[in-house]
N, C-alpha and C positions, 0 to 999 in steps of 0.2 A: 576269537570270534565275537563280534559285537552282538549283544542281545538288545532287543527293542522292548522297552517297558512303558506301559501307560500308567501314569501316576494320577490319581484322583486327589483334588485339593479344594478346600473351601476357605483357606486362609493363606498367608504368605510366609510368616516368620518361621514357624516350625517346618512347614513343607519345604522351605528353601534348603534347610540342612539335610532333610531326608533325600531330596533330589540330588544334592551334592554327594552324599554318601553312595547313592546308586551310581552316579556318574563315575566316581572314583573306582567303582568295581567293574567298570567297562560297559555300563548300560547306557544306551541311547534313550534318553528320557523324553517322552512326549507327555505333556501335562494337559489333562482335561480339568479345567478349573472354573469356578464361579467367579463373580466379580471380585470377591475378597482375595483371590489368588492371582490377579492379573499381573502383579509386580514380578512374578516368577519368570515371565517371558523376557525380562531384562538380563537374566543370568546366562552366562555362557554354557551352563550345564543343561539348559532347556533346549532340546532339539527343535521342538515346536510347541506352541501353546494353542490349545483348542478351547474355545469358549463354551461354557455350559450356561446358556442364557435363561433357563427356567428354574422354577422351584425344585430343590432336590427331592421334595416329597413326591414328585411325579415320577415314580420309579419306572413305569413302563417306557416313558420317553427317555429316561437316562439309559436304560438298557439298549434302546434302539441306537442312541448316539454312540455308546461304547462299542456295540457290535459293528457299526459302520466304520469306526476308527480302527478296530482290530483288523478288519478286512482291508481297508485302504492303506494302512501303514505297516502291515505285516507284523503286528504286535505279538510278542512271545508270551507275555504275562501282564497282569494288572496288579497294582499295589496301591494302598492308601498312604496318606501322609499326615493326617491329623485325626482328632477324635470323631468329627462328623463324617469324614470320608471313610474312616474305618468301619463305623457302624453301617454306613450306606453300602459299602462293598460286601460286608458280611451278609446283608439282606439280599444282595443281587447275585452273588457269585454262582449260585446253582443255575442261573438263567444264562450265563455267559459262555459256557463250554470252552473255557480257557484257564490255564493255571493262574493262581494268585499267590501272593506271598502268604506265609503261614498266618492264619486268622482263627480266633476262637469262634465258637457259636454264639448266638445272641444271648443265651442264658448266661454263659460265662463272662461275656463282655459286660453285660449289665451288672453282674455280681461284683466284678472288680471296679467298674467305673462309678458305681454308687458308693460313696464313702461310708454311709451307714451300713450297707450290706456287707462291704468289705470288712468293716470293724467286727461285725457279728460273725463273719466267716473265721476271722482270726480267733475270736473268743471260743467258738465252737470247736476249734482244733488245737486248743492249748497253746496258741501263739500269743505272746504279750502284745497288747494294744491298749491305748489310753481308755480309761473309763469314759463312756459316752452316753449322751442323752439325745433323743430326737424330739424336738419340740415343733408344734404346728406353725407358730408365727412369733413375731417380735414381742407382742404383749405377753405371751406365755414365758418367754425368756426373761423379760423385765420383771415379771412377778416372781419368778423363781429366784432371781438375784436379790430382790427386795426381801423376800421371806427367808432367805438363807438356805432354801432347799438345794440350790446349786451354788457353790462358793468358788471364788477365784483361787488360784490362777486357772484360766480357761482359754481355749481357742475356739472361736465360733466361725463356722464356714457353711456354704451351701453343699448339698450332697453330690452335685454333678457338674461343677465348674472346674476349670483347669487354670494353670498359670497364676495361682494365688488370688484369683478373682473372688471378692467378697469375704476374704479372710479377715477376721477381727480378733485381736488379742485383748482379753480382759484379765489383767494381771493383778488388779487390786480394786477396791471400791471406787477409787478415783476414775476408773475406766468405765463405770456403769453407763454413763451417758453415751458411750460409743455405739451401743446396740440400738439406740433410737433411730439411727440412720440406715439400718439394714433394710433392704427392700426385696428380700427373697423368702421363700418358704418351700418346704419345711426348713428348719434350722438345726444343723448338727452342732452340738456342744461337746467338746472334749476336754478332759483334764489336760492342762498344759504341762508338758514334761520338759524340764530344763536339761540340756545335755548337748552332745555332739550330733549334728545333723549329717546323715549319710543317705545314700540311695543305693538300691539294688537293681541292676539291670539284668534281665533274664530273657532267654529264648527257650521256649518249651515245646516239646512234641507230645501233645496229649497228656500233659501233667508231668512228663519226665524232662527235667532240666538238661538242655543240651549245651548251653553256654550261660555263664553267670559272672558278674563282676560287681564288686562293691565300689561305688565311687564316692570320693571325698572332694567337695568343692569348697575351697577357702577363698578369701578375698585375694584375687590375683593369681590363683593357681587351681589346677584340677589334677587329680591322680586317681588311679585304681589301686585298691589296697586289698589285703587279705583280712577277712573278718569271718571266721568259721561260724560263730553263733548266729550272726545276722544272715549269712548265706543259708544256714540250716532252717531258720525261721521262714525265709522266703521260699525255700524248696518245699517246706511242709504245706504252705497255703497253695502253692502252685499245684502240688499233687492232689490236695483235697478238692480243688475246683476243676481239675482236669484242664488246666490252662494250656492253650495251644497258640503259639506265636510269641511276639515280644511283649514285654511289660517293664515299666519302671516303677519301683515301689519306694515310696518315701519312708524313711525310718529315722529314729533317734536313739542314741545310746545314753542312758541316764548315768548319774554319778556312780552307781553301783556296777556299771558295765552291762546292765540288762538291755537287750535290744527291743524296741517297741516299733511295730509296724503301724504307720499312720494312714496311708492311703495308697491306692494302686492306680496306675495309668496303663490300661491294657492296649497299648498302641506304641508308636514311636514317640520319642521325647526330645525336648529341645537340645539337651547336651549330648545327643547321640553322636554328633560329629567329633566331640572331644574324645569319646571312647574309640572312634574310628582312627583318629590321629595316633592313639596309643596302641593300635593293633587289633581292635575288635570292631569290625564293621557289622553291626547288628542288622542294618538294612540289607546288606548282601546276604548275610546268613539267613535272614527270614525269607528272602526271595528263593534262595537255594533250597531251604527246607520245604517251602510250599510247592516248588516246581519238581524237585527230585526226591524229596523225602530224606535228604541227608545233607550234612554240612561238613566242612573240613575243620579240623582242630586248629585253633589259633592261640598263640601265646602272647598275651598283652605285655606291653612295657610297663614296668612299675615306676618309671620316671614320673616326676611331676612336670606338667606342662604349664608354662606361664601364660597368662591371659591378658588381653587388653593392653593398657599402657605399660604394665610391667613386662609384657612380652617384648614390646618394641623398644622400651628403654634398655632392656637387657642386651639388645643388639649393639649397643655402644661398646660392650665388652663381649664380642662374639665367642671368645674362648671359654666363656662361662655358660654358653647355651648348650642345652642337651639336644640329643637327636630329636626328641619330641618337640622341642621349641622350634627347630628348623622345619619340621613337618607342618606345624601350625602356621608358621609364616608362609610356607608355600601354599597351604590351603587358602589363606586369605588373599594372597597376591594373585592366585590363579583366577580369581573372580572378584576384582577389587571394587567394582561399583556397588553391588549389593552389600558388601561388607561395610563400605564407607557410609552408605545410606542407613544401614541398621545402627551403626555406632553414633551417627549424627542425629538420629531421630527422624530422618526423612522417611524411613521405611514405614513409619506409622501413618504417614499421610499420603504415601504414594510417591514413586519416583517421577521427576519431571519427564515429559514425553521425549525430550531430546536426549535423555540418558538411555542408551541402549548398549547391548553387549558389544556392538561393533563400533561404539564411539571411540574416538581417539582422545585419550586423556594422558596427561603426564604422570607416569608412575614414579613413586618415590625412589630415591637412590638405593634404598634397601633392597630393591628388586635384584640387585647384583648378587646379593647373598643367597637368593632363593635357588640358585642352580647348584649349590654345594651338595655333595652326595652325603646324605644323612639318613 
């Protein structure tokens, strides 16, 4: 049975993969998006795009539009796709009288989304996190560096941006001049920890972890691994904050094997489609948890899936490809225009208007392999 979902979006790159994960799970996805999300209508996974022409701060008007679409399109549930739409839906859901994907309350969302607050949550619950300082502005940081009150190696970042925006590494005195160009406040300063970068993907039911996977992304590959200590740390902070819904937690393992939690994203995340290819569809699980209160157990593949050029160069020797590699190829070739636009950089500036899901384009010869049963 096809379910109809209404996805809220304020951007395009992350919501694209959230939309694709929902479509793979059998959802007919209608998108209610602002100007920044208009490129989503070029995807084959978008059943229909509906424009949200006003400021998202006008919640009364947004509720009216969502209610009209729910009635007109026989929508079964509503779900968000990025940080802004997640917080928006949390604030609106009690006025919609329709199921949503699993979402935290505003207190929990802000606790995880604020990097300083999340750091303090970890410290208060005995979970290792980098030593951190919260400074009011750039001048205070520069003075702390000059006086030696705070010494490198350090990582400097805003408290509530995503995608690495504003991050600056100050690894030695030679890097002090970098902080002069920072234009945000307050400023979060953290002791830089050298080690292996990992991520923890979780889906929680009021603090109880229902699904968890530790991801390892290296150049040219992605895999899900077992890491008991890191999973235990993430489970502890999820329980302490009564987290409800999905989250991606950035972490690092130092030279002694100690896991440090760096920051939390209480929403869907960019690499979510990679976990889906390996057998854990967090979008589908979040929707099911929010709508029915339960999810089905899933066993992920522990294969490494190759990415980008490494994936397609590997097809020259198809007998070396894993099942996960073939699933990733099929994922891209099922919706080739958005994938090509993202990889070429066009996605950052918008697709040309003549590019649409119905366009006739020459598909690569590799498409012949996508029908193999893997």
